[in-house]
C-alpha positions as CSV (number, residue, x, y, z in Angstrom):
1,M,62.2,-80.8,-31.4
2,I,63.3,-82.6,-28.2
3,I,63.7,-80.7,-24.9
4,K,67.1,-81.5,-23.3
5,E,67.2,-79.2,-20.3
6,I,65.2,-76.5,-18.7
7,T,66.4,-73.9,-16.1
8,I,64.0,-71.8,-14.1
9,E,65.5,-69.1,-11.9
10,N,63.5,-66.9,-9.5
11,F,60.2,-67.6,-11.2
12,R,57.5,-67.4,-8.5
13,S,58.0,-70.4,-6.2
14,Y,61.2,-71.5,-8.1
15,Y,63.7,-69.7,-5.9
16,G,67.2,-69.5,-7.1
17,V,68.5,-71.7,-10.0
18,N,66.5,-74.9,-10.8
19,T,67.8,-77.1,-13.6
20,I,66.0,-80.2,-14.9
21,K,67.4,-82.7,-17.4
22,F,64.9,-84.2,-19.9
23,N,64.9,-87.4,-21.9
24,D,63.0,-88.1,-25.1
25,G,60.2,-90.2,-23.5
26,L,57.7,-89.8,-20.8
27,M,58.6,-87.6,-17.8
28,I,56.2,-87.3,-14.8
29,F,56.3,-84.4,-12.3
30,I,54.4,-85.4,-9.1
31,G,53.2,-82.6,-6.8
32,D,50.2,-81.8,-4.6
33,N,48.1,-78.7,-4.8
34,G,50.3,-75.6,-4.4
35,D,53.6,-77.5,-4.9
36,G,54.6,-75.8,-8.2
37,K,53.2,-78.0,-11.0
38,T,51.2,-75.2,-12.6
39,T,53.9,-72.7,-12.0
40,F,56.4,-74.9,-13.9
41,F,53.9,-75.2,-16.8
42,E,53.3,-71.4,-16.7
43,A,57.1,-70.8,-16.8
44,L,57.2,-72.7,-20.1
45,E,54.2,-70.7,-21.4
46,W,56.0,-67.5,-20.5
47,L,59.2,-68.7,-22.3
48,F,57.2,-69.8,-25.4
49,D,55.3,-66.5,-25.7
50,T,57.1,-64.7,-28.5
51,S,54.4,-62.1,-29.0
52,K,55.2,-59.6,-26.2
53,Q,57.6,-58.6,-23.4
54,N,56.2,-59.6,-20.0
55,L,58.0,-58.1,-17.0
56,D,55.1,-58.7,-14.6
57,L,56.2,-58.2,-10.9
58,R,54.0,-61.2,-10.0
59,L,56.3,-63.5,-11.8
60,I,59.2,-62.8,-9.4
61,S,60.0,-65.1,-6.5
62,E,58.6,-63.5,-3.3
63,K,61.3,-65.3,-1.4
64,K,64.0,-63.7,-3.5
65,I,62.4,-60.3,-3.2
66,S,62.2,-60.6,0.6
67,E,66.0,-61.4,0.7
68,L,67.1,-58.8,-1.8
69,P,69.0,-55.9,-0.1
70,E,68.2,-52.2,-1.0
71,F,69.8,-51.0,-4.3
72,E,70.7,-54.6,-5.2
73,S,69.4,-56.5,-8.3
74,D,68.9,-60.0,-9.4
75,V,67.4,-61.8,-12.5
76,L,64.4,-63.8,-13.4
77,R,65.3,-66.3,-16.1
78,V,63.8,-69.3,-17.9
79,S,66.0,-71.1,-20.5
80,M,65.6,-74.2,-22.6
81,T,68.2,-76.3,-24.4
82,F,66.6,-78.4,-27.1
83,E,67.5,-80.6,-30.1
84,H,66.2,-79.4,-33.5
85,D,68.6,-80.0,-36.4
86,G,71.4,-79.6,-33.9
87,E,71.5,-78.3,-30.3
88,K,69.9,-74.9,-29.7
89,I,69.2,-72.7,-26.7
90,V,66.5,-70.0,-26.0
91,E,66.6,-67.9,-22.9
92,K,64.2,-65.3,-21.7
93,S,65.0,-63.0,-18.7
94,F,64.6,-59.6,-17.1
95,S,66.3,-58.0,-14.1
96,F,64.7,-56.6,-11.0
97,S,66.0,-54.4,-8.2
98,K,64.9,-52.9,-4.9
99,D,65.0,-49.2,-4.2
100,A,65.1,-47.2,-0.9
101,N,61.3,-47.5,-0.5
102,N,61.5,-51.3,-0.9
103,E,59.7,-51.0,-4.2
104,I,60.7,-53.4,-7.0
105,K,61.7,-52.1,-10.4
106,T,62.0,-54.3,-13.5
107,G,64.0,-53.8,-16.7
108,D,66.6,-55.2,-19.1
109,F,64.3,-57.6,-20.8
110,Q,66.2,-60.1,-23.0
111,F,65.2,-62.9,-25.2
112,K,68.4,-64.6,-26.5
113,G,68.9,-67.6,-28.7
114,F,72.0,-69.6,-29.7
115,E,72.5,-72.3,-32.4
116,N,75.5,-74.3,-33.3
117,E,77.1,-74.0,-36.7
118,G,79.9,-76.6,-36.7
119,A,82.0,-75.8,-33.6
120,E,80.8,-72.3,-33.4
121,R,77.8,-71.0,-31.3
122,I,75.9,-68.3,-33.2
123,P,73.7,-65.9,-31.3
124,I,70.2,-65.1,-32.6
125,Q,67.1,-63.4,-31.3
126,G,65.4,-65.9,-29.1
127,G,61.8,-65.3,-30.3
128,R,62.8,-65.7,-33.9
129,L,64.7,-68.9,-33.2
130,L,61.8,-70.4,-31.2
131,D,59.2,-69.5,-33.9
132,R,61.4,-71.1,-36.5
133,C,61.9,-74.3,-34.6
134,F,58.6,-74.5,-32.7
135,E,56.2,-72.1,-34.4
136,A,53.3,-70.6,-32.5
137,A,50.6,-72.5,-34.4
138,I,52.2,-75.8,-33.5
139,R,52.6,-74.8,-29.9
140,K,48.8,-74.8,-29.6
141,Y,48.8,-78.5,-30.1
142,C,51.6,-79.1,-27.5
143,L,50.7,-77.3,-24.3
144,F,47.5,-78.2,-22.4
145,K,46.3,-77.1,-19.0
146,G,43.6,-79.4,-17.5
147,E,41.2,-81.8,-19.2
148,E,38.8,-79.2,-20.4
149,N,41.3,-77.7,-22.9
150,L,42.3,-81.0,-24.6
151,N,39.9,-80.7,-27.5
152,V,42.0,-78.9,-30.2
153,F,38.9,-78.5,-32.5
154,N,37.3,-76.1,-30.1
155,N,39.2,-73.6,-32.3
156,P,37.2,-73.4,-35.5
157,D,40.3,-72.8,-37.6
158,A,42.2,-75.8,-36.2
159,L,41.3,-78.3,-38.9
160,N,42.1,-75.9,-41.7
161,Y,45.4,-75.2,-40.2
162,L,46.2,-78.9,-39.8
163,I,45.2,-79.7,-43.4
164,E,47.1,-76.8,-44.8
165,T,50.2,-77.4,-42.7
166,F,50.5,-81.2,-42.6
167,S,48.7,-82.5,-45.7
168,N,49.7,-82.1,-49.3
169,I,47.0,-79.6,-49.9
170,R,49.3,-76.6,-50.1
171,Q,50.8,-78.1,-53.3
172,F,47.4,-77.3,-54.9
173,E,47.1,-73.7,-53.7
174,P,49.1,-72.2,-56.6
175,Y,46.9,-74.2,-59.1
176,Y,43.4,-74.4,-57.7
177,N,41.7,-72.4,-54.9
178,G,38.1,-72.3,-55.9
179,E,37.4,-69.1,-54.1
180,D,37.3,-66.8,-57.2
181,D,38.3,-66.8,-60.9
182,T,41.8,-65.5,-60.3
183,S,43.1,-67.1,-57.0
184,G,44.7,-70.2,-58.6
185,F,46.4,-70.8,-61.9
186,T,43.8,-73.2,-63.2
187,D,41.0,-70.9,-62.0
188,Y,42.6,-68.0,-63.8
189,A,43.4,-70.0,-67.0
190,E,39.9,-71.4,-67.2
191,Y,38.4,-68.0,-66.7
192,Q,40.6,-66.3,-69.3
193,S,40.2,-69.0,-71.8
194,R,36.4,-68.8,-71.4
195,K,36.5,-65.1,-71.9
196,A,38.7,-65.5,-75.0
197,F,36.3,-68.1,-76.4
198,E,33.3,-65.9,-75.8
199,K,35.0,-63.0,-77.4
200,A,35.8,-65.1,-80.5
201,M,32.2,-66.2,-80.7
202,K,31.0,-62.7,-80.5
203,S,33.2,-61.7,-83.5
204,D,31.7,-64.6,-85.6
205,K,29.1,-62.7,-87.7
206,Q,27.7,-66.0,-89.1
207,N,26.2,-67.1,-85.8
208,S,25.9,-63.7,-84.1
209,Q,22.2,-63.8,-83.2
210,Q,22.4,-67.4,-81.9
211,E,25.5,-66.5,-79.9
212,K,23.8,-63.5,-78.5
213,D,20.8,-65.5,-77.3
214,L,22.8,-68.3,-75.9
215,S,25.3,-66.0,-74.3
216,S,22.5,-64.1,-72.6
217,K,21.0,-67.4,-71.3
218,L,24.4,-68.6,-70.1
219,D,25.1,-65.3,-68.2
220,L,21.7,-65.4,-66.6
221,L,22.2,-69.1,-65.6
222,R,25.6,-68.4,-64.2
223,K,24.2,-65.5,-62.1
224,D,21.3,-67.7,-60.9
225,L,23.7,-70.5,-60.1
226,S,26.0,-68.2,-58.2
227,D,23.1,-66.9,-56.2
228,I,21.9,-70.5,-55.4
229,R,25.4,-71.5,-54.3
230,Q,25.7,-68.5,-52.1
231,R,22.4,-69.3,-50.4
232,L,23.3,-73.0,-50.3
233,K,26.6,-72.1,-48.5
234,S,24.7,-69.9,-46.1
235,N,22.2,-72.6,-45.3
236,R,24.9,-75.3,-45.0
237,E,26.7,-73.1,-42.5
238,N,23.5,-72.5,-40.6
239,A,22.8,-76.2,-40.5
240,T,26.3,-76.8,-39.3
241,N,26.1,-74.2,-36.7
242,Y,22.9,-75.5,-35.3
243,S,24.3,-79.1,-35.5
244,T,27.3,-78.0,-33.5
245,K,25.1,-76.4,-30.9
246,L,22.9,-79.5,-30.7
247,N,26.0,-81.7,-30.5
248,E,27.3,-79.6,-27.7
249,I,24.2,-80.0,-25.7
250,E,23.3,-83.5,-26.9
251,N,25.1,-84.9,-23.9
252,S,23.1,-82.7,-21.7
253,K,19.7,-83.2,-23.4
254,E,18.6,-86.0,-21.1
255,A,20.1,-84.1,-18.2
256,S,18.2,-81.0,-19.2
257,E,15.0,-82.9,-19.3
258,L,15.8,-84.4,-15.9
259,L,16.7,-81.0,-14.5
260,K,13.4,-79.5,-15.8
261,A,11.5,-82.3,-14.1
262,I,13.4,-81.9,-10.9
263,N,12.8,-78.1,-10.9
264,E,9.1,-78.6,-11.5
265,R,8.9,-81.1,-8.6
266,L,10.9,-78.7,-6.4
267,K,8.6,-75.8,-7.2
268,S,5.5,-78.0,-6.5
269,L,7.0,-79.2,-3.2
270,R,8.0,-75.7,-2.1
271,D,4.6,-74.3,-2.9
272,K,3.0,-77.1,-1.0
273,K,5.3,-76.5,2.0
274,A,4.6,-72.8,1.9
275,Q,0.9,-73.4,1.9
276,T,1.2,-75.9,4.8
277,E,3.4,-73.5,6.8
278,K,0.9,-70.7,6.1
279,H,-1.7,-72.5,8.3
280,I,0.8,-72.8,11.2
281,N,0.2,-70.0,13.8
282,E,2.5,-70.4,16.8
283,E,2.3,-66.9,18.1
284,Y,1.4,-68.3,21.5
285,S,2.8,-65.4,23.5
286,I,0.5,-63.0,21.7
287,K,-2.5,-65.3,22.2
288,L,-1.8,-65.5,25.9
289,L,-3.0,-61.9,26.3
290,D,-4.9,-61.0,23.1
291,D,-7.0,-64.2,23.2
292,M,-6.8,-64.5,26.9
293,W,-5.2,-67.9,26.8
294,I,-3.4,-67.1,30.0
295,L,-6.8,-67.6,31.8
296,G,-7.5,-70.9,30.2
297,G,-8.3,-73.5,33.0
298,F,-7.3,-71.2,35.8
299,S,-10.3,-69.5,37.4
300,S,-8.2,-68.6,40.4
301,I,-6.1,-66.5,38.1
302,F,-9.2,-64.6,37.0
303,E,-10.0,-63.7,40.6
304,E,-6.5,-62.5,41.2
305,F,-6.7,-60.5,38.0
306,Q,-9.9,-58.8,39.2
307,Q,-8.2,-58.0,42.6
308,K,-5.1,-56.6,40.9
309,V,-7.3,-54.4,38.5
310,S,-9.1,-53.1,41.6
311,L,-5.8,-52.4,43.4
312,F,-4.4,-50.6,40.3
313,S,-7.6,-48.5,40.1
314,R,-7.4,-47.5,43.8
315,E,-3.7,-46.6,43.4
316,K,-4.4,-44.6,40.3
317,R,-7.1,-42.5,42.1
318,K,-4.7,-42.0,45.0
319,L,-1.9,-40.7,42.8
320,E,-4.3,-38.4,40.9
321,R,-5.4,-36.8,44.2
322,E,-1.8,-36.3,45.3
323,E,-1.1,-34.8,41.9
324,D,-4.0,-32.4,42.2
325,K,-2.7,-31.3,45.7
326,L,0.8,-30.7,44.3
327,K,-0.6,-28.6,41.5
328,G,-2.5,-26.5,44.1
329,K,0.6,-25.8,46.1
330,Q,2.5,-24.8,42.9
331,E,-0.2,-22.4,41.9
332,L,-0.3,-20.8,45.4
333,A,3.5,-20.3,45.3
334,K,3.2,-18.7,41.9
335,E,0.5,-16.3,43.1
336,I,2.8,-15.2,46.1
337,A,5.8,-14.8,43.8
338,E,3.8,-12.7,41.4
339,G,3.1,-10.2,44.2
340,I,6.8,-9.0,44.0
341,I,7.5,-6.7,41.0
342,P,11.0,-7.2,39.6
343,L,13.0,-4.6,37.8
344,S,12.3,-4.7,34.1
345,P,15.1,-6.3,32.0
346,N,14.9,-3.4,29.6
347,I,16.5,-1.0,32.1
348,P,19.0,0.1,30.9
349,D,18.3,-0.7,27.2
350,K,20.3,-3.1,24.9
351,I,22.3,-0.4,23.2
352,S,23.3,1.2,26.5
353,M,24.4,-2.2,27.9
354,Q,26.5,-3.0,24.9
355,E,28.1,0.5,25.1
356,M,28.9,0.1,28.8
357,I,30.4,-3.3,28.2
358,K,32.5,-1.9,25.4
359,D,33.7,1.0,27.5
360,E,34.1,-1.2,30.6
361,F,32.3,1.4,32.7
362,C,28.9,1.3,34.5
363,K,27.0,4.5,33.7
364,V,24.2,3.5,36.2
365,C,26.4,3.6,39.3
366,G,29.2,5.7,37.8
367,R,32.0,3.2,38.4
368,E,34.6,1.3,36.3
369,A,33.8,-2.3,35.4
370,K,37.0,-3.8,33.9
371,E,36.7,-7.1,32.0
372,G,37.2,-10.0,34.4
373,T,35.7,-8.2,37.3
374,D,32.4,-9.1,39.0
375,A,30.9,-5.8,37.9
376,Y,31.8,-6.5,34.2
377,D,30.3,-10.1,34.5
378,F,27.1,-8.6,36.0
379,M,26.7,-6.3,33.0
380,V,27.3,-9.2,30.5
381,N,24.7,-11.4,32.4
382,K,22.3,-8.5,32.4
383,L,22.7,-8.1,28.6
384,N,22.1,-11.8,28.1
385,D,19.0,-11.7,30.3
386,L,17.7,-8.8,28.2
387,I,18.3,-10.6,24.9
388,K,16.6,-13.8,26.3
389,S,13.6,-11.8,27.5
390,Q,13.1,-10.6,23.9
391,Q,12.8,-14.1,22.5
392,P,9.3,-15.6,21.9
393,I,7.9,-17.4,24.9
394,E,7.0,-21.0,24.3
395,K,3.8,-22.1,25.9
396,E,4.4,-24.9,28.4
397,T,2.4,-28.0,27.7
398,E,0.9,-29.6,30.8
399,K,2.1,-33.2,31.2
400,Q,-0.6,-35.6,32.2
401,L,0.1,-38.0,35.0
402,F,-1.6,-40.9,33.2
403,P,-1.6,-40.2,29.4
404,N,-2.7,-43.7,28.4
405,S,-5.9,-45.5,29.1
406,F,-4.5,-48.9,30.0
407,L,-6.2,-49.2,33.3
408,R,-9.6,-48.3,31.8
409,E,-9.1,-51.1,29.3
410,L,-8.2,-53.5,32.1
411,E,-11.4,-52.5,34.0
412,Q,-13.5,-53.1,30.9
413,K,-11.8,-56.4,30.3
414,S,-12.5,-57.5,33.9
415,S,-16.2,-56.6,33.5
416,N,-16.4,-58.5,30.1
417,L,-14.7,-61.6,31.5
418,E,-17.1,-61.7,34.4
419,Y,-19.9,-62.2,31.9
420,N,-17.9,-64.8,29.8
421,Q,-16.9,-67.4,32.3
422,A,-18.1,-70.3,30.1
423,E,-15.9,-69.2,27.2
424,I,-12.9,-68.9,29.5
425,N,-13.4,-72.3,30.9
426,N,-13.4,-73.7,27.3
427,L,-10.1,-72.0,26.4
428,I,-8.2,-75.1,27.5
429,N,-9.8,-77.1,24.7
430,I,-9.1,-74.4,22.1
431,I,-5.4,-74.3,23.2
432,R,-5.1,-78.0,22.9
433,D,-6.7,-78.2,19.5
434,T,-4.6,-75.3,18.2
435,I,-1.3,-76.8,19.3
436,E,-2.2,-80.3,17.9
437,F,-3.2,-78.6,14.5
438,N,0.1,-76.7,14.4
439,E,2.2,-79.8,15.3
440,A,0.4,-81.9,12.6
441,R,1.1,-79.2,10.0
442,K,4.8,-79.0,11.1
443,T,5.1,-82.8,10.7
444,D,3.7,-82.4,7.1
445,A,6.1,-79.6,6.3
446,N,9.0,-81.6,7.6
447,K,8.1,-84.5,5.4
448,I,7.8,-82.2,2.4
449,Q,11.3,-80.7,3.3
450,E,12.7,-84.3,3.3
451,S,11.4,-84.7,-0.3
452,I,12.9,-81.3,-1.2
453,D,16.3,-82.3,0.2
454,I,16.2,-85.5,-1.9
455,E,15.4,-83.5,-5.0
456,E,18.2,-81.0,-4.3
457,E,20.6,-83.8,-3.8
458,N,19.5,-85.3,-7.2
459,K,20.1,-81.9,-8.8
460,K,23.6,-81.7,-7.4
461,K,24.5,-85.2,-8.7
462,L,23.0,-84.3,-12.1
463,L,25.0,-81.1,-12.4
464,A,28.2,-82.9,-11.2
465,Q,27.8,-85.5,-14.0
466,N,27.5,-83.0,-16.8
467,D,31.0,-81.6,-17.4
468,G,30.7,-78.7,-15.0
469,L,27.7,-77.2,-16.8
470,T,25.8,-74.8,-14.7
471,E,22.1,-75.1,-14.0
472,E,21.4,-72.1,-16.2
473,Q,23.3,-73.7,-19.1
474,L,21.3,-76.9,-18.7
475,Q,18.0,-74.9,-18.5
476,N,19.0,-72.9,-21.6
477,A,19.9,-76.2,-23.4
478,Y,16.4,-77.5,-22.7
479,E,14.7,-74.3,-23.7
480,N,16.8,-73.9,-26.9
481,I,17.0,-77.4,-28.1
482,K,13.5,-77.5,-29.7
483,N,14.2,-74.2,-31.5
484,W,17.6,-75.3,-32.6
485,W,16.1,-78.5,-34.0
486,D,13.5,-76.5,-35.9
487,Y,16.2,-74.1,-37.3
488,K,18.5,-77.0,-38.2
489,G,15.6,-78.8,-39.9
490,Q,14.6,-75.7,-41.8
491,A,18.2,-75.1,-42.9
492,E,18.7,-78.7,-44.0
493,K,15.4,-78.6,-45.9
494,Q,16.6,-75.5,-47.7
495,V,19.9,-77.3,-48.4
496,V,18.0,-80.2,-50.1
497,I,15.9,-77.8,-52.1
498,L,18.9,-75.6,-53.1
499,E,21.0,-78.7,-54.0
500,K,18.2,-79.8,-56.3
501,E,18.0,-76.3,-57.8
502,E,21.7,-76.2,-58.2
503,S,21.7,-79.6,-59.9
504,E,18.9,-78.5,-62.3
505,K,20.6,-75.2,-63.0
506,Q,23.9,-76.9,-63.6
507,K,22.4,-79.3,-66.1
508,E,20.6,-76.5,-67.8
509,L,23.9,-74.5,-67.9
510,E,25.7,-77.6,-69.3
511,K,23.0,-78.0,-71.9
512,Y,23.2,-74.4,-73.2
513,Q,27.0,-74.5,-72.8
514,E,27.1,-77.6,-75.1
515,E,24.8,-75.8,-77.6
516,Y,27.2,-72.8,-77.3
517,N,30.2,-75.0,-77.9
518,N,28.6,-76.8,-80.8
519,L,27.8,-73.4,-82.4
520,A,31.6,-72.8,-82.4
521,K,32.4,-76.0,-84.4
522,G,33.6,-75.2,-87.9
523,S,33.9,-71.5,-87.0
524,V,36.9,-69.4,-86.2
525,A,36.2,-69.8,-82.5
526,D,36.5,-73.6,-82.5
527,T,40.2,-73.5,-81.5
528,Y,39.3,-71.3,-78.5
529,R,36.6,-73.8,-77.6
530,K,39.0,-76.7,-77.5
531,I,41.5,-74.7,-75.4
532,H,38.8,-73.7,-72.9
533,S,37.5,-77.3,-72.7
534,A,41.0,-78.6,-72.0
535,L,41.7,-76.0,-69.3
536,D,38.3,-76.6,-67.6
537,K,39.0,-80.3,-67.4
538,I,42.4,-79.6,-65.9
539,K,40.8,-77.2,-63.3
540,N,38.3,-79.9,-62.3
541,A,41.0,-82.5,-62.0
542,F,42.9,-80.2,-59.5
543,K,39.6,-79.6,-57.7
544,N,38.9,-83.3,-57.3
545,A,42.5,-84.0,-56.3
546,K,42.5,-81.3,-53.6
547,E,39.2,-82.7,-52.2
548,K,40.6,-86.2,-52.2
549,N,43.8,-85.1,-50.5
550,T,41.7,-83.4,-47.7
551,Q,39.7,-86.5,-47.2
552,D,42.8,-88.7,-47.2
553,F,44.3,-86.5,-44.5
554,L,41.2,-86.9,-42.3
555,F,41.2,-90.6,-42.8
556,Q,44.9,-90.7,-41.8
557,L,44.2,-88.6,-38.8
558,E,41.3,-90.7,-37.7
559,D,43.3,-94.0,-38.2
560,K,46.2,-92.7,-36.1
561,A,43.9,-91.4,-33.4
562,N,42.0,-94.7,-33.2
563,Q,45.2,-96.6,-32.8
564,Y,46.1,-94.5,-29.8
565,L,42.5,-94.7,-28.5
566,E,42.8,-98.5,-28.4
567,R,46.1,-98.4,-26.6
568,L,45.0,-95.9,-24.0
569,N,41.9,-97.7,-23.0
570,I,42.7,-101.1,-21.5
571,D,39.9,-103.6,-20.7
572,G,37.0,-101.2,-21.4
573,F,34.7,-99.8,-24.1
574,Y,36.4,-97.0,-26.2
575,G,34.5,-96.8,-29.5
576,I,35.7,-95.3,-32.8
577,I,36.9,-91.7,-33.3
578,K,35.3,-89.8,-36.2
579,I,36.5,-86.4,-37.3
580,I,33.6,-84.6,-38.9
581,K,34.3,-81.7,-41.2
582,S,31.6,-79.1,-41.6
583,A,30.9,-76.9,-44.7
584,D,32.7,-73.9,-43.2
585,G,35.9,-75.9,-42.7
586,A,35.5,-76.4,-38.9
587,A,35.6,-79.8,-37.4
588,R,34.4,-81.7,-34.3
589,I,35.5,-84.9,-32.7
590,A,32.8,-87.6,-32.2
591,L,32.7,-91.1,-30.9
592,Q,30.7,-93.9,-32.4
593,D,30.4,-97.7,-32.2
594,R,30.9,-100.1,-35.0
595,N,27.2,-99.8,-35.9
596,D,27.7,-96.1,-36.7
597,T,25.7,-95.1,-33.6
598,F,27.1,-91.9,-32.1
599,I,27.9,-92.0,-28.4
600,S,26.3,-88.9,-27.1
601,S,27.5,-89.0,-23.5
602,P,31.0,-90.6,-23.1
603,N,32.3,-90.4,-19.6
604,Q,35.0,-87.8,-18.9
605,A,37.8,-90.3,-18.7
606,L,36.9,-91.7,-22.2
607,K,36.6,-88.1,-23.6
608,T,40.0,-87.3,-22.2
609,T,41.6,-90.3,-23.9
610,M,39.7,-89.5,-27.1
611,Y,41.1,-86.0,-27.2
612,M,44.6,-87.1,-26.2
613,S,44.5,-89.8,-28.9
614,V,43.8,-87.0,-31.5
615,L,46.7,-85.0,-30.0
616,F,49.1,-87.9,-30.3
617,A,47.9,-88.5,-33.9
618,V,48.5,-84.8,-34.8
619,S,51.9,-85.0,-33.2
620,D,52.7,-88.1,-35.3
621,L,51.6,-86.3,-38.5
622,T,53.8,-83.4,-37.7
623,A,56.8,-85.7,-37.4
624,L,55.8,-87.5,-40.6
625,K,55.3,-84.3,-42.7
626,R,58.0,-82.2,-41.1
627,D,60.6,-84.9,-40.3
628,N,60.6,-83.5,-36.8
629,D,58.7,-84.3,-33.6
630,Y,57.4,-82.0,-30.9
631,P,56.9,-82.5,-27.2
632,L,53.4,-82.8,-25.6
633,I,53.1,-81.1,-22.3
634,F,50.1,-81.6,-20.0
635,D,49.1,-80.1,-16.7
636,A,46.6,-82.3,-14.7
637,P,45.2,-84.2,-17.7
638,T,43.9,-87.2,-15.8
639,S,41.9,-85.8,-12.9
640,S,38.8,-87.8,-13.9
641,F,40.6,-91.1,-14.1
642,S,40.1,-93.9,-11.6
643,P,43.4,-94.9,-9.9
644,Q,43.7,-98.1,-11.9
645,K,43.0,-96.4,-15.2
646,E,45.4,-93.7,-14.4
647,S,48.2,-96.2,-13.6
648,D,47.5,-98.1,-16.9
649,F,47.4,-94.8,-18.8
650,F,50.9,-93.8,-17.7
651,K,52.3,-97.2,-18.4
652,V,50.9,-97.0,-22.0
653,I,52.2,-93.5,-22.5
654,S,55.7,-94.5,-21.3
655,D,55.8,-97.1,-24.1
656,I,54.9,-94.5,-26.8
657,N,57.9,-93.3,-28.7
658,K,57.3,-89.6,-28.0
659,Q,58.5,-86.9,-25.6
660,C,55.6,-86.4,-23.2
661,I,55.8,-84.2,-20.0
662,I,53.0,-84.5,-17.5
663,F,52.4,-82.6,-14.3
664,T,50.1,-84.5,-12.0
665,K,49.2,-85.2,-8.3
666,S,48.7,-88.9,-9.1
667,F,50.9,-91.3,-7.2
668,L,50.2,-89.4,-4.0
669,T,48.2,-91.0,-1.2
670,E,45.4,-89.1,0.6
671,S,47.9,-88.0,3.2
672,G,50.1,-86.5,0.5
673,M,52.8,-89.2,0.6
674,L,54.3,-90.9,-2.4
675,D,52.5,-94.2,-3.4
676,N,55.7,-96.2,-4.1
677,N,53.7,-99.3,-5.3
678,K,52.3,-97.3,-8.2
679,I,55.6,-95.5,-8.9
680,D,57.5,-98.8,-9.1
681,V,55.5,-100.1,-12.0
682,Q,56.1,-97.0,-14.2
683,N,58.8,-97.2,-16.8
684,C,59.8,-93.5,-17.0
685,T,61.6,-90.6,-15.3
686,I,59.7,-89.2,-12.3
687,Y,60.4,-86.0,-10.3
688,R,58.8,-85.1,-7.0
689,M,57.8,-81.5,-6.6
690,E,57.1,-80.2,-3.0
691,K,57.4,-77.1,-0.9
692,Q,60.7,-76.7,0.9
693,R,60.2,-77.0,4.6
694,P,59.8,-75.2,6.9
695,F,57.4,-72.6,5.5
696,S,54.6,-70.4,6.8
697,N,51.1,-71.0,5.7
698,L,50.5,-67.2,5.8
699,D,53.8,-65.9,4.2
700,L,54.3,-66.3,0.5
701,S,58.0,-65.3,0.9
702,T,58.7,-68.6,2.7
703,I,57.5,-70.7,-0.2
704,Q,60.1,-72.5,-2.4
705,T,59.5,-75.4,-4.7
706,K,62.0,-78.3,-4.3
707,L,62.5,-80.8,-7.2
708,T,63.8,-84.3,-6.4
709,L,64.5,-87.0,-8.9
710,I,62.9,-90.1,-7.5
711,K,63.0,-92.4,-10.6
712,E,65.3,-92.3,-13.6
């Protein structure tokens, strides 16, 4: 399958119709952050998704939405023309419209396909056509976003899929499976022939007792052997799982130990700093009064202090005398006022007052008192006074003129200081010693903080060098690694023990099986024995052939991957790729040198080329086995590369006979301009992706991606 043309219409930043022609080699799309690289990649992902309809409003161009008049509609569309046993087209689209409330409605989802038959173009459902030509399982090995997703064997089923799809192993499936006694023809034939042989033996009266004894032993041995193999499988899987975990953190083992040491040093330094700062007491403003530092070295201040205390004392006594006089006058006025006896508020009573207000008539003076008149208001006020007089009377608390004892404390302090002049004169020395002690501790704390800053910087560098692992993950790795080694060791020890038991049981089974077979010689069951023996040998032949085919496929995949690894790494160490298959059928990619020493911590750029080499090898095998190739599409795969390695990488890729589409911000200077010197040495088609100017940094509806062909 070769992509010939892609059209993107109104998909997010791709406003209007955007059509790009493709060739069958390397194509590079250069764009800065936010210029539309990932959007193009996601448009292809949306097109290639045959599992569901997706009419998400967020896919629609904001610019097109902003320009769309009310009650008008438009379309979002992504289409691809490709070559796969003739030219074919797949097109996915949906319409969108704006209502009177400026709300966007979507609908009319379509997934169309077309293929040529002679001169006629035949329509077909797009998802069905895409799955037939570019099946979903293969698409997993073709589209990759970022360096972190390049390892195809992160999926535990990946190796089994590759083996079953691109090796000859499927040819064996009808004949041998090995899972049970009926899954393959040879499994079934061996099982049925054994049962027929055993039935014939049981019908032979001449050897019935011997047959019964041997048959019982064989059944028991088969049961024991089955149990051993089940436990062996379980322990192998455990050993593999822990090996996988250990391999995953092997790169971070040293980092984990370093992190633990850094954290221990940081804790020690922080504790030391906290203890040092604990001894610093700079509450000088409090000490000025509480410890009388304010008097240190200033005897004249003490004299002034005594004078002010005396002045405050005289002023206090004066104010108290005036307060006493005022209280006397108030009491006299009260006595005079109490000599006048006012009319009781209970005359007339509450009921009578309410009745007069209701009738608007004063029954005391015999006159009308209409609402709004002074007479009416007088009655209302009289009623309110009556109600108020019936409320409980709160006792008035007498407010003291000087509720606090501050002056008395000052007077006592003045007296005490007068008897402690020697201590006061020594305060200047105490102040000096305290300040010098605090400054020395602050200097110590600052030095400790400098050490803390250095350790924190070391921690940041350590985390940055470990594939984005968090501090928690590294700590867990350190804490778990010992347990995992123990569990792995225990599982591997059990595997050795069980393999030995399996071998011994197998030999014992073969011994009794041989006795059982010999018992059949010369009897009516001998023919059944010969048939079973022949079918058992055929079954084992298919088993061995299937295992050899699997191993040959892995060797072929490794060989192809190592050829690419050598080409992608110019003038630098690259090692040897090994694809290691585990007991549960999963696989991992490892790197080793020619002395079979595994490289536990390859740098990110080397890991990237290692994973990409495997991807190119997988792609080659698909072309070899399917007589058809598939494009490889990458979004930002080389972000860890140095500028020179990146330039060399693209030159090598351009010489590989494979359609490869890469979205990158390489070939841009720090100011965002094209680096024409790097572009000139590339031998491939290059497009520039950038935002159409002018645009607003704050308005998404002004963003439009512009595609410009800069090298063909």
